[in-house]
C-alpha positions as CSV (number, residue, x, y, z in Angstrom):
1,M,38.2,-19.5,9.8
2,Q,41.2,-21.8,9.9
3,E,42.8,-22.3,6.5
4,A,44.0,-25.7,5.5
5,Q,45.5,-27.1,2.3
6,T,42.8,-27.2,-0.3
7,N,42.5,-30.3,-2.4
8,A,44.4,-30.1,-5.7
9,S,42.5,-28.6,-8.6
10,A,40.8,-30.9,-11.0
11,P,42.8,-32.3,-13.9
12,A,42.4,-30.5,-17.2
13,A,40.8,-33.5,-19.0
14,D,37.9,-35.6,-17.8
15,P,38.6,-39.2,-17.0
16,R,38.3,-41.6,-20.0
17,S,39.6,-45.1,-19.2
18,P,37.7,-47.4,-16.7
19,E,40.6,-47.0,-14.3
20,E,40.5,-43.2,-14.5
21,V,36.7,-43.2,-14.0
22,K,37.0,-45.4,-11.0
23,A,39.7,-43.2,-9.5
24,A,37.5,-40.1,-10.2
25,I,34.5,-41.6,-8.5
26,Q,36.7,-42.4,-5.4
27,K,38.0,-38.8,-5.4
28,F,34.4,-37.5,-5.5
29,R,33.5,-39.7,-2.6
30,D,36.5,-38.6,-0.6
31,D,35.9,-34.9,-1.3
32,Y,32.2,-35.2,-0.5
33,N,33.0,-36.8,2.8
34,A,35.7,-34.3,3.6
35,V,33.2,-31.4,3.1
36,R,30.5,-33.1,5.1
37,D,33.0,-33.8,7.9
38,Q,33.9,-30.1,8.1
39,I,30.2,-29.1,8.3
40,E,29.5,-31.7,11.0
41,R,32.2,-30.1,13.2
42,V,29.7,-27.3,13.7
43,V,26.3,-28.6,12.7
44,V,25.1,-31.3,15.0
45,G,22.7,-33.9,13.6
46,H,20.6,-33.2,10.4
47,R,22.7,-35.7,8.4
48,E,19.9,-36.1,5.8
49,I,19.7,-32.3,5.4
50,I,23.5,-32.0,4.9
51,D,23.5,-34.7,2.3
52,G,20.6,-33.0,0.5
53,V,22.4,-29.7,0.4
54,L,25.6,-31.3,-0.8
55,T,23.7,-33.3,-3.5
56,C,22.3,-30.0,-4.8
57,L,25.8,-28.5,-4.8
58,F,27.4,-31.3,-6.7
59,T,24.6,-31.6,-9.3
60,G,24.6,-27.9,-10.1
61,G,21.2,-27.3,-8.5
62,H,19.9,-25.1,-5.7
63,A,18.4,-26.0,-2.3
64,L,15.4,-24.7,-0.4
65,L,15.4,-25.3,3.4
66,E,12.2,-24.8,5.4
67,G,11.9,-24.7,9.2
68,V,11.2,-22.5,12.1
69,P,13.9,-20.0,13.2
70,G,16.8,-21.2,15.3
71,L,17.2,-24.7,13.8
72,G,20.6,-24.1,12.2
73,K,19.7,-23.5,8.6
74,T,21.8,-20.4,8.3
75,L,24.7,-22.0,10.2
76,L,24.7,-24.9,7.8
77,I,25.2,-22.8,4.7
78,R,27.8,-20.6,6.5
79,S,29.7,-23.8,7.4
80,L,29.5,-25.0,3.8
81,S,30.9,-21.8,2.5
82,Q,33.8,-22.0,5.0
83,A,34.6,-25.6,3.8
84,L,34.8,-24.4,0.2
85,S,37.2,-21.9,-1.4
86,L,34.3,-20.0,-3.0
87,D,33.0,-16.4,-2.7
88,F,30.0,-16.2,-0.3
89,N,27.3,-13.6,0.2
90,R,24.2,-13.5,2.4
91,I,21.0,-11.7,1.5
92,Q,18.6,-11.1,4.3
93,F,15.1,-10.9,2.7
94,T,12.8,-8.4,4.3
95,P,9.5,-6.8,3.1
96,D,11.3,-3.6,2.1
97,L,14.0,-5.4,0.0
98,M,14.0,-4.3,-3.6
99,P,15.1,-6.3,-6.7
100,A,18.0,-4.0,-7.3
101,D,19.2,-4.8,-3.8
102,V,19.7,-8.3,-5.0
103,T,21.0,-8.0,-8.5
104,G,22.7,-4.6,-8.4
105,T,22.1,-1.3,-10.1
106,T,23.7,1.2,-12.5
107,I,25.3,4.2,-10.8
108,V,26.9,7.5,-12.0
109,V,30.7,7.8,-11.3
110,D,33.2,10.5,-11.9
111,T,36.1,9.6,-14.2
112,Q,38.9,11.5,-15.9
113,E,36.7,11.9,-19.0
114,G,33.8,13.0,-16.9
115,R,30.8,11.3,-15.5
116,A,30.0,7.8,-16.7
117,F,27.6,5.0,-15.9
118,K,28.9,2.0,-14.0
119,F,27.2,-1.2,-13.0
120,Q,27.5,-1.9,-9.3
121,K,27.1,-5.6,-8.6
122,G,24.6,-6.8,-6.0
123,P,25.1,-9.6,-3.5
124,I,23.9,-12.2,-6.0
125,F,27.3,-12.0,-7.6
126,A,28.9,-14.7,-5.5
127,Q,29.5,-18.4,-6.0
128,I,27.5,-19.4,-2.9
129,V,24.5,-17.2,-2.0
130,L,22.4,-17.6,1.1
131,A,18.9,-16.2,0.5
132,D,17.8,-16.0,4.1
133,E,14.1,-16.1,4.9
134,I,13.3,-15.7,1.3
135,N,9.5,-15.7,1.9
136,R,9.7,-12.6,4.0
137,A,10.2,-10.5,0.8
138,T,7.6,-9.6,-1.7
139,P,7.1,-11.7,-4.8
140,K,8.6,-9.0,-6.9
141,T,11.9,-9.2,-5.1
142,Q,11.7,-13.0,-4.9
143,S,11.5,-13.1,-8.7
144,A,14.9,-11.3,-8.9
145,L,16.5,-14.7,-8.2
146,L,14.8,-16.5,-11.1
147,E,17.1,-15.7,-13.9
148,A,20.2,-16.1,-11.8
149,M,19.2,-19.5,-10.5
150,Q,18.2,-20.9,-13.9
151,E,20.5,-19.1,-16.4
152,K,23.5,-18.4,-14.1
153,S,23.3,-14.8,-15.3
154,V,21.7,-11.5,-14.4
155,T,20.2,-9.0,-16.8
156,V,20.0,-5.3,-15.7
157,E,18.9,-2.6,-18.0
158,G,19.3,-4.8,-21.0
159,T,22.8,-5.9,-20.2
160,T,23.5,-9.5,-19.3
161,H,26.1,-10.2,-16.6
162,E,27.4,-13.8,-16.3
163,L,27.8,-15.3,-12.9
164,K,31.0,-17.1,-11.9
165,K,30.7,-20.9,-11.7
166,P,30.1,-22.9,-9.7
167,F,27.0,-20.9,-8.6
168,F,24.9,-22.3,-5.8
169,V,21.9,-20.7,-4.1
170,M,20.6,-22.0,-0.8
171,A,17.4,-20.3,0.4
172,T,15.8,-20.6,3.8
173,Q,12.1,-20.0,4.5
174,N,9.8,-20.0,7.5
175,P,6.7,-22.2,7.4
176,I,4.0,-20.4,5.4
177,E,1.6,-20.6,8.4
178,Q,3.8,-17.9,10.1
179,E,2.7,-14.3,9.9
180,G,4.5,-12.0,7.6
181,T,5.4,-14.5,4.9
182,Y,4.8,-14.6,1.2
183,P,4.5,-18.0,-0.4
184,L,7.0,-18.6,-3.2
185,P,5.4,-18.6,-6.7
186,E,5.3,-22.0,-8.4
187,A,7.9,-20.8,-11.0
188,Q,10.4,-20.1,-8.3
189,L,9.8,-23.3,-6.4
190,D,10.4,-25.3,-9.5
191,R,13.9,-23.9,-9.8
192,F,15.0,-25.5,-6.5
193,F,16.5,-28.9,-7.0
194,F,15.5,-30.1,-3.5
195,K,13.2,-28.8,-0.8
196,L,14.5,-30.0,2.6
197,V,12.4,-29.7,5.8
198,V,14.5,-29.1,8.9
199,G,13.0,-30.5,12.1
200,Y,13.8,-30.2,15.7
201,S,16.9,-31.7,17.2
202,S,16.8,-35.0,19.2
203,R,17.6,-35.1,22.9
204,E,21.1,-36.4,22.1
205,D,21.8,-33.8,19.4
206,L,20.6,-31.0,21.6
207,W,22.9,-32.2,24.4
208,E,25.8,-32.1,21.9
209,I,24.8,-28.7,20.6
210,L,25.0,-27.2,24.1
211,K,28.3,-28.9,24.8
212,R,29.9,-27.4,21.7
213,T,28.4,-23.9,21.7
214,T,28.7,-23.1,25.4
215,A,32.3,-24.2,25.8
216,A,35.3,-21.9,26.0
217,T,36.4,-22.6,22.4
218,E,34.2,-23.3,19.3
219,P,35.0,-25.7,16.5
220,E,36.9,-24.3,13.5
221,I,36.2,-25.2,9.9
222,S,38.9,-25.7,7.3
223,S,38.6,-25.1,3.5
224,V,39.0,-28.5,1.8
225,L,37.6,-28.0,-1.7
226,D,37.9,-25.5,-4.6
227,G,35.7,-24.4,-7.5
228,P,37.5,-26.3,-10.4
229,T,37.2,-29.6,-8.5
230,I,33.5,-29.0,-7.8
231,L,32.9,-28.4,-11.5
232,A,34.9,-31.6,-12.4
233,H,32.7,-33.5,-10.0
234,Q,29.5,-32.0,-11.6
235,R,30.7,-33.3,-15.0
236,L,31.5,-36.7,-13.6
237,I,28.0,-37.1,-12.1
238,R,26.4,-36.4,-15.5
239,R,28.5,-39.2,-17.0
240,A,27.0,-41.9,-14.7
241,A,25.1,-44.5,-16.7
242,I,21.4,-45.0,-16.4
243,A,19.6,-48.0,-17.9
244,D,16.5,-47.5,-20.0
245,R,14.3,-49.2,-17.5
246,V,15.6,-47.0,-14.7
247,Q,15.1,-43.8,-16.7
248,D,11.6,-45.0,-17.6
249,Y,10.8,-45.4,-13.9
250,A,11.8,-41.8,-13.4
251,V,9.6,-40.8,-16.4
252,R,6.6,-42.8,-15.1
253,L,7.0,-41.4,-11.6
254,T,7.0,-37.9,-13.0
255,L,3.9,-38.5,-15.2
256,A,2.2,-40.1,-12.2
257,T,1.9,-36.7,-10.5
258,H,-0.4,-35.5,-13.3
259,P,-4.1,-36.0,-12.4
260,G,-6.0,-37.8,-15.2
261,G,-2.8,-39.2,-16.7
262,E,-2.0,-42.7,-17.6
263,F,0.1,-43.4,-14.5
264,A,-1.8,-41.3,-11.9
265,S,-3.0,-43.1,-8.8
266,P,-6.5,-42.6,-7.4
267,M,-5.0,-40.3,-4.7
268,V,-3.4,-38.1,-7.3
269,N,-6.6,-37.9,-9.3
270,K,-8.6,-36.9,-6.2
271,F,-6.3,-34.5,-4.5
272,V,-3.7,-33.0,-7.0
273,R,-4.4,-29.9,-9.0
274,F,-1.1,-29.7,-11.0
275,G,1.7,-32.2,-11.2
276,V,5.4,-31.6,-11.7
277,S,7.3,-30.3,-14.8
278,P,10.1,-32.0,-16.8
279,R,12.6,-30.1,-14.6
280,A,11.6,-32.5,-11.8
281,A,12.4,-35.5,-14.0
282,Q,15.8,-34.0,-14.7
283,A,16.4,-33.5,-10.9
284,L,15.4,-37.1,-10.2
285,V,17.9,-38.5,-12.7
286,L,20.8,-36.2,-11.7
287,G,20.2,-36.7,-8.0
288,A,20.1,-40.4,-8.5
289,K,23.4,-40.3,-10.4
290,C,25.0,-38.4,-7.5
291,R,23.7,-41.0,-5.0
292,A,25.0,-43.9,-7.2
293,L,28.5,-42.4,-7.3
294,L,28.5,-41.8,-3.6
295,E,27.9,-45.5,-3.1
296,G,30.8,-46.4,-5.5
297,R,28.6,-47.3,-8.4
298,A,28.8,-45.9,-11.9
299,T,25.2,-46.9,-12.8
300,V,21.9,-45.7,-11.4
301,S,19.4,-48.0,-9.7
302,I,15.7,-47.6,-9.1
303,D,16.4,-47.4,-5.4
304,D,18.5,-44.3,-6.2
305,I,15.4,-42.7,-7.8
306,R,13.2,-43.7,-4.9
307,S,15.6,-42.3,-2.3
308,I,15.4,-38.8,-3.6
309,A,11.8,-38.7,-4.8
310,L,10.5,-36.8,-1.7
311,P,12.9,-33.8,-1.6
312,T,12.7,-33.6,-5.4
313,L,8.9,-33.7,-5.8
314,R,7.3,-32.3,-2.6
315,H,7.5,-28.6,-3.6
316,R,6.5,-29.1,-7.2
317,I,3.1,-30.7,-6.6
318,L,0.1,-28.4,-6.1
319,I,-2.7,-29.8,-3.9
320,N,-6.3,-28.9,-5.0
321,F,-9.0,-27.5,-2.8
322,E,-10.4,-30.8,-1.7
323,G,-6.9,-32.0,-0.7
324,E,-6.3,-28.9,1.3
325,A,-9.7,-29.3,3.0
326,E,-8.8,-32.8,4.0
327,G,-5.3,-32.0,5.1
328,V,-3.5,-33.9,2.4
329,T,0.2,-33.0,2.1
330,T,2.5,-33.3,-0.9
331,E,4.7,-35.6,1.2
332,Q,1.7,-38.1,1.4
333,I,1.3,-37.8,-2.3
334,V,4.9,-38.6,-3.0
335,E,5.0,-41.5,-0.6
336,N,1.8,-42.9,-2.2
337,L,3.4,-42.7,-5.7
338,V,6.7,-44.3,-4.6
339,S,4.9,-47.2,-2.8
340,T,2.5,-47.9,-5.7
341,M,4.6,-47.3,-8.8
342,P,5.7,-50.7,-10.2
343,V,9.3,-51.3,-11.0
344,E,8.6,-52.4,-14.6
345,A,6.5,-50.5,-17.1
346,G,2.8,-51.3,-16.9
347,A,-0.4,-50.2,-15.3
348,M,-0.3,-48.4,-12.0
349,Q,-1.1,-50.5,-8.9
350,K,-4.6,-49.7,-7.8
351,N,-4.2,-50.3,-4.1
352,A,-3.8,-46.6,-3.2
């Protein structure tokens, strides 16, 4: 990996004046584009997926990528880790992987005073963690990620170990129709900020992939961003303003996923078993704030909410038996809600 001059660390104090806030927003946009440019030196196409992963990083969330093997999911996260001055570990999930293989374990060591117990950290103790093919492991091992993803800490034998910030998990999984996979439990899915579905490359992208990967030299990635700057950007995103009517739209969109609720559409009432949790509403607002800043705005719009509704909600909605029998997908449910939810508060449109 080629080392380049990393952007200067974030200032000690957060911006306060309008001029400082404007400058901070511009710096965030510049840093975001710099990281994306480095990733796109290696990863061809998939701009929407790259933007989704970076949104998770800068909002303090975690990303779940789904797709068949060989589409560049692992390459993307490796490229991201090279573009950032952060510790990186990869965990290959397999059926025989144990929870201690993820979090770490206590071992006996010889010291000058005699034998003593020492905690040996597992691969989860990194700032960027790739959980590769997470649904190849058993649910018991999958659950080892739960506390780390939500609490930014790991508890082993009654002792809590804090994880260094920023802490970002990107998990990849194969489609659940493939053999040898274990569907992620709902509690684990809810802890992923976005679920991003990676599709096949276009003809043009595949042509460029072959051109880059079969040449005598391969593109190199430079480190362009550090941890303190990422944390500063995360704080800045949370300071973006959101009007009451926009936040109410996010609230109504969240409640609309609950069958039998005030805002549920006929499609939800017929095909949904369980809707999303308040964590989904938090992700909608934070993701929309990130999108607003990327467009140079300090305030969130309803279009910002709509633009991220699909990756935010698709993995948090549970289809009932009737929906599964008719082949209804969560993507169809989300598209239905976004298209029928009125901008202003009021009754749900009944044209679904």
